[in-house]
C-alpha positions in Angstrom: 16.9 -29.3 -0.5 14.7 -31.1 2.0 13.6 -29.2 5.0 15.4 -31.5 7.5 18.7 -30.8 5.6 18.5 -27.1 6.2 21.1 -25.9 8.6 19.2 -23.9 11.2 20.8 -20.6 12.3 21.6 -19.9 15.9 19.0 -17.2 16.0 16.1 -19.6 15.2 14.6 -21.5 18.1 12.9 -24.8 17.1 10.3 -26.9 18.7 10.7 -30.7 18.9 9.1 -31.1 15.4 11.6 -28.7 13.8 9.3 -25.7 13.5 10.2 -22.2 14.4 9.1 -21.5 17.9 7.8 -18.4 19.4 10.9 -17.5 21.3 14.6 -16.8 20.6 14.7 -14.9 17.3 11.3 -13.7 18.0 11.8 -12.0 21.4 10.0 -8.8 21.7 12.8 -6.2 21.0 13.6 -7.3 17.4 9.9 -7.8 16.6 9.0 -4.3 17.9 11.9 -2.7 16.1 10.9 -4.4 12.8 7.3 -3.4 13.3 8.3 0.2 13.9 10.6 0.2 10.9 7.8 -1.1 8.7 5.2 1.2 10.2 7.1 4.4 9.7 8.3 3.5 6.2 4.8 2.6 5.1 3.6 5.9 6.7 6.1 7.8 4.5 4.9 5.8 1.4 1.2 6.4 2.1 1.9 10.1 3.1 3.6 10.6 -0.3 0.7 9.0 -2.2 -2.1 10.7 -0.2 -0.7 14.2 -0.5 -0.3 13.7 -4.2 -3.7 12.2 -4.6 -5.3 15.1 -2.6 -3.4 17.6 -4.7 -4.7 15.9 -7.8 -8.2 16.4 -6.6 -7.8 19.9 -5.3 -5.2 21.8 -7.2 -2.9 20.0 -9.8 -5.4 20.1 -12.6 -5.2 23.9 -12.3 -1.5 24.5 -12.0 -0.1 21.6 -14.2 -3.0 21.1 -16.7 -4.7 24.6 -16.8 -5.6 25.0 -20.5 -8.1 22.1 -20.8 -11.7 21.4 -19.6 -11.8 21.0 -15.8 -13.2 17.5 -16.1 -10.4 16.5 -18.5 -7.9 18.2 -16.2 -9.0 16.0 -13.3 -8.5 12.9 -15.6 -5.0 14.2 -16.6 -4.0 14.7 -13.0 -5.2 11.2 -12.1 -3.3 9.9 -15.2 -0.1 11.3 -13.8 -1.1 9.7 -10.5 -1.5 6.3 -12.2 2.1 6.6 -13.5 3.4 6.0 -10.0 1.5 2.7 -9.8 2.8 1.7 -13.2 6.3 2.2 -11.8 5.6 0.0 -8.7 6.0 -3.4 -10.4 9.2 -2.2 -12.1 10.5 -1.2 -8.7 9.3 -4.6 -7.3 11.2 -6.4 -10.1 14.3 -4.3 -9.6 14.5 -4.6 -5.8 13.2 -8.1 -5.4 16.5 -9.7 -6.4 18.2 -7.6 -3.7 15.5 -8.3 -1.1 16.0 -12.0 -1.4 19.8 -11.9 -1.7 21.2 -8.8 0.1 18.4 -8.7 2.7 15.1 -7.0 3.6 16.8 -4.2 5.5 19.0 -3.1 2.6 16.0 -2.6 0.4 14.0 -0.8 3.1 16.7 1.8 3.5 17.3 2.3 -0.3 13.5 2.7 -1.1 13.1 5.1 1.8 15.5 7.6 0.4 14.2 7.2 -3.2 10.6 7.9 -2.2 11.6 10.8 0.1 13.7 12.6 -2.5 11.1 12.2 -5.2 8.4 13.6 -3.0 10.5 16.6 -2.0 11.4 17.2 -5.6 7.7 17.6 -6.5 7.6 20.7 -4.3 10.4 22.2 -6.4 8.7 21.8 -9.7 7.7 24.7 -11.9 4.1 25.2 -12.8 2.7 25.0 -16.4 2.6 28.8 -16.4 6.3 28.9 -15.6 7.7 26.0 -17.8 4.9 25.0 -20.2 4.8 21.3 -21.1 7.9 20.6 -19.1 6.0 21.1 -15.9 3.7 18.0 -16.3 6.5 16.0 -17.8 8.7 16.6 -14.7 5.7 15.9 -12.5 5.2 12.5 -14.2 9.0 11.8 -13.8 8.9 12.5 -10.0 5.7 10.4 -9.7 7.5 7.5 -11.5 10.4 7.6 -9.0 7.9 7.7 -6.1 6.2 4.5 -7.4 9.5 2.8 -8.2 10.6 3.1 -4.6 7.1 2.2 -3.3 7.1 -1.0 -5.3 9.4 -2.7 -2.8 8.7 -0.8 0.3 5.6 -2.5 1.7 6.7 -5.9 0.6 9.9 -5.5 2.5 8.1 -4.3 5.6 5.6 -7.1 5.8 8.0 -9.8 4.9 10.6 -8.6 7.5 8.0 -8.4 10.3 6.2 -11.7 9.4 9.5 -13.5 9.4 10.5 -12.0 12.8 7.2 -12.3 14.7 6.3 -15.4 16.7 3.6 -17.8 15.8 0.3 -16.9 17.3 0.8 -13.1 16.9 2.2 -12.9 13.4 -0.9 -11.2 12.1 -1.0 -8.7 15.0 2.6 -7.6 14.5 2.6 -7.6 10.7 -0.6 -5.5 10.6 1.4 -2.6 12.3 3.0 -2.0 8.9 -0.4 -0.9 7.6 -1.2 1.0 10.8 1.7 3.1 9.4 -0.2 3.4 6.1 -3.3 4.8 8.0 -1.0 7.1 10.0 0.5 8.4 6.7 -3.0 9.2 5.4 -3.8 11.0 8.7 -0.6 13.0 8.5 -1.3 13.9 4.9 -4.8 15.0 5.8 -3.5 17.2 8.7 -1.0 18.9 6.5 -3.6 19.7 3.8 -6.0 21.0 6.5 -3.4 23.4 7.7 -2.3 24.5 4.2 -5.9 25.1 3.1 -6.2 27.7 5.9 -4.0 29.9 3.7 -5.6 32.4 1.2 -6.3 30.8 -2.1 -3.7 32.8 -4.0 -1.0 31.8 -1.5 -2.1 28.1 -1.7 -1.8 28.0 -5.4 1.5 30.1 -5.4 3.5 28.2 -2.8 1.3 26.6 -0.2 1.0 23.3 -2.0 4.8 23.1 -2.2 5.1 23.2 1.6 3.0 19.9 1.7 5.6 18.1 -0.4 8.6 19.7 1.4 7.2 18.3 4.7 8.0 14.7 3.6 11.7 15.3 4.5 10.8 15.1 8.3 9.1 11.7 7.8 12.1 10.5 5.8 14.6 11.4 8.4 12.5 9.8 11.2 12.2 6.6 9.2 15.9 6.4 8.6 16.8 6.9 12.3 14.7 3.8 13.1 15.8 1.7 10.1 19.5 2.1 10.4 19.5 0.0 13.6 17.2 -2.6 12.2 18.3 -6.3 12.2 17.7 -8.8 9.4 14.9 -11.4 9.9 16.0 -14.8 11.3 14.4 -16.5 8.3 16.6 -14.5 5.9 19.7 -15.2 7.9 18.8 -18.9 7.7 18.3 -18.8 4.0 21.5 -16.8 3.4 23.5 -19.5 5.1 21.7 -22.2 3.1 22.5 -20.6 -0.3 26.0 -19.5 0.5 28.3 -20.3 -2.4 25.5 -21.8 -4.4 24.6 -20.8 -8.0 20.9 -20.5 -8.5 18.3 -18.6 -10.5 17.4 -15.1 -9.4 14.4 -14.9 -7.0 12.3 -13.2 -9.7 12.8 -16.0 -12.3 12.5 -18.6 -9.5 9.1 -17.4 -8.3 7.8 -17.0 -11.9 8.9 -20.5 -12.7 7.9 -22.3 -9.5 5.6 -20.0 -7.6 3.0 -19.0 -10.1 0.1 -20.3 -8.0 1.0 -17.9 -5.2 1.6 -15.0 -7.5 -1.8 -15.4 -9.1 -3.4 -15.7 -5.7 -1.8 -12.5 -4.4 -2.5 -10.7 -7.6 -6.3 -11.4 -7.7 -6.8 -11.2 -4.0 -5.3 -7.8 -3.9 -6.5 -6.2 -7.2 -10.1 -5.6 -6.0 -9.2 -4.5 -2.5 -6.5 -2.2 -3.8 -8.9 -0.6 -6.3 -11.5 0.1 -3.6 -8.8 1.4 -1.3 -7.7 4.2 -3.7 -11.3 4.9 -4.9 -12.2 5.8 -1.3 -8.9 7.6 -0.6 -8.5 9.5 -3.8 -11.3 9.4 -6.4 -14.2 10.2 -4.0 -12.5 13.5 -3.1 -12.8 14.7 -6.7 -16.3 13.2 -7.1 -17.5 15.1 -4.0 -16.0 18.4 -5.2 -16.9 18.2 -8.9 -20.2 16.3 -8.9 -21.8 17.0 -5.5 -20.2 20.5 -5.1 -18.9 19.7 -1.6 -16.5 22.3 -0.2 -12.9 21.2 -1.0 -11.8 21.9 2.6 -14.1 19.1 3.8 -12.0 16.5 1.9 -8.9 16.4 4.1 -11.0 16.6 7.2 -13.0 13.5 6.3 -9.8 11.7 5.2 -8.4 12.4 8.6 -11.4 10.9 10.4 -11.3 7.8 8.1 -7.5 7.4 8.6 -7.9 7.4 12.4 -10.5 4.7 12.2 -8.3 2.8 9.8 -5.3 2.8 12.3 -7.5 0.7 14.6 -9.0 -1.5 11.9 -5.7 -2.6 10.4 -4.5 -3.8 13.8 -7.9 -5.3 14.7 -8.2 -7.3 11.5 -4.6 -8.5 11.7 -5.1 -9.6 15.3 -8.4 -11.3 14.5 -6.8 -13.2 11.7 -4.4 -14.8 14.3 -7.4 -16.1 16.1 -10.0 -16.9 13.4 -7.8 -17.5 10.4 -6.5 -15.3 7.5 -8.9 -16.7 4.9 -12.0 -16.3 7.1 -11.3 -12.6 7.9 -10.4 -11.8 4.3 -13.6 -13.4 3.1 -15.6 -11.1 5.5 -13.8 -8.0 4.2 -14.2 -8.8 0.5 -17.8 -9.9 0.9 -18.7 -6.7 2.6 -16.9 -4.6 -0.1 -18.6 -6.5 -2.9 -22.1 -5.4 -1.7 -21.1 -1.9 -0.4 -20.8 0.2 -3.6 -24.5 0.8 -4.4 -25.5 1.7 -0.8 -22.4 3.8 -0.6 -23.2 6.0 -3.6 -26.9 6.3 -2.5 -25.6 7.7 0.8 -23.1 9.9 -0.8 -25.6 11.5 -3.2 -27.8 12.6 -0.3 -25.2 15.4 0.1 -25.5 14.9 3.9 -22.0 15.5 5.4 -22.5 12.9 8.2 -23.6 10.2 5.7 -20.7 11.1 3.4 -18.3 10.8 6.3 -19.9 7.4 7.3 -19.3 6.0 3.8 -15.6 7.1 3.7 -15.0 5.9 7.2 -16.4 2.4 6.3 -14.3 2.5 3.1 -11.2 3.1 5.2 -12.1 0.5 7.8 -12.6 -2.3 5.3 -10.9 -1.4 2.0 -8.1 0.9 2.9 -6.6 -0.8 5.9 -8.8 -3.7 7.0 -7.9 -5.7 3.9 -4.1 -5.1 4.1 -4.2 -5.7 7.9 -4.9 -9.3 7.0 -2.7 -9.4 3.9 0.3 -8.4 6.0 0.7 -11.9 7.4 -1.4 -13.8 4.8 0.6 -13.0 1.7 4.1 -13.8 3.1 2.7 -17.1 4.4 1.5 -18.1 0.9 5.2 -18.4 -0.3 8.1 -20.5 0.6 11.3 -19.0 2.1 13.5 -18.8 -1.0 11.5 -16.3 -3.0 9.1 -14.9 -0.5 10.1 -11.3 -0.9 9.9 -11.5 -4.7 6.5 -13.3 -4.6 4.9 -10.7 -2.3 6.4 -7.7 -4.1 5.5 -8.8 -7.6 2.1 -10.1 -6.8 1.1 -7.0 -4.8 2.7 -4.4 -7.1 1.5 -5.8 -10.4 -2.0 -6.0 -9.0 -1.7 -2.4 -7.7 -1.3 -1.2 -11.3 -4.6 -2.8 -12.4 -6.2 -2.0 -9.0 -5.4 1.3 -7.3 -3.2 2.7 -10.0 -5.9 3.1 -12.7 -9.1 3.0 -10.5 -9.3 6.8 -9.9 -8.6 7.4 -13.6 -11.3 4.8 -14.7 -13.8 6.1 -12.3 -13.3 9.7 -13.4 -13.6 8.7 -17.0 -16.8 6.8 -16.3 -18.4 9.7 -14.5 -17.5 12.0 -17.4 -18.7 9.5 -20.1 -22.0 8.8 -18.4 -22.9 12.5 -17.6 -22.1 12.3 -13.9 -23.9 9.0 -13.2 -22.4 6.9 -10.3 -23.9 3.6 -11.5 -21.1 2.6 -13.9 -18.6 3.3 -11.1 -20.5 1.1 -8.6 -20.6 -1.7 -11.2 -16.9 -1.4 -11.8 -16.2 -1.6 -8.1 -18.3 -4.7 -7.7 -16.7 -6.4 -10.6 -13.2 -5.7 -9.2 -14.1 -6.9 -5.8 -15.8 -10.0 -7.2 -12.4 -11.1 -8.5 -10.8 -10.8 -5.1 -13.8 -12.5 -3.4 -13.8 -15.6 -5.7 -10.0 -16.0 -5.4 -10.2 -15.8 -1.6 -12.9 -18.5 -1.5 -10.4 -20.8 -3.3 -7.3 -19.8 -1.4 -5.7 -21.9 1.4 -5.6 -21.1 5.1 -2.1 -20.3 6.2 -2.3 -19.1 9.8 0.9 -20.0 11.8 2.5 -21.7 8.8 6.2 -22.4 9.3 8.0 -19.7 7.3 11.3 -21.6 7.2 10.0 -24.2 4.8 10.7 -23.7 1.1 7.4 -25.0 -0.2 4.5 -22.7 -1.0 1.2 -23.0 0.7 -1.1 -25.5 -1.1 
């Protein structure tokens, strides 16, 4: 259907050229509500992942994989961690057809409860001493459900906000979704700091469970906000357009007609996602096992990094409105390409200030700076009819090969090369090189009309 034949909904305000204007559907109340809904939902997702990742570095190798070498125990714990990322594209596949048919809000509420229940259930699990092999099996099952819900969570949040926000500030509003991610990391760090004040015996007996039980409060808060959420005007527009029509599912549609956008999102995200979880998850175990840094230091430095990341996500998203998505993403990926070697040189000094500096820079650029730009960039790469499916599938499949296996690969490299950081730095540069080259060839999309069906060229 040609763009001029599309029946515009009452909620969309158009300029004389037929483009979506910066008023009407994009007045401040719906935009702010959508941004808050995305922010707190992503905070829950990141909170779930960070408390699990920190537990993997600090305690899970002892209580779920106790009868093996400590280094292998860390690898096993990160292997269970990777399962959640393996489930993310499956969740993206499952929920994508509903996100592009039933609406972004429906998916955001469904995934919220799935992630919240799975995280709470981890706190109920028996240890290896209590249940034997069933303990890690159940841990992996809960981790799978976490990832299955997360596979559609962030895509739903960024698409909803991007489709609701006005031109000229789409990057600023959409980046708030990932301010939520940084806030989730900060909350997870605070909870671990408090729990680590307990005696070691109490921490291993029941203290770690309290961390996972605490997710229920974030889940309830997110639901209170999301239940009053309105659908995006772009989705309402598309729903009218396809009413009564028989068409392919959004997943098959994007695979058939939107492969260029899928590949762009996949390769632009895979390196940034790998770096993000290396800084957030792997470095914790590296500092403890290789540099013998006190484990209580890890949540504290994660908290500092997360606070800086809250600012960086918003700052990079706002800057992308002014200077362009592609230019800002090039700055981020170029910095991260050259950063690994100096980062490890600073880490291996053992100086706590320099270690903190490395992790803070990792958070600023990799953890939240990159996604602060992605929040508006990735939805703008796709046309309206399969935007949700395109963003969800591209991001989540890349997360498997990026953040999902990065901590596992890095741990295996350190073990295989007798504690050397050089193979890890080479791996990080190779992954980021993929994202950097893809970004160089990507189109600029800032302020693109999201009502059009065509993908960005």
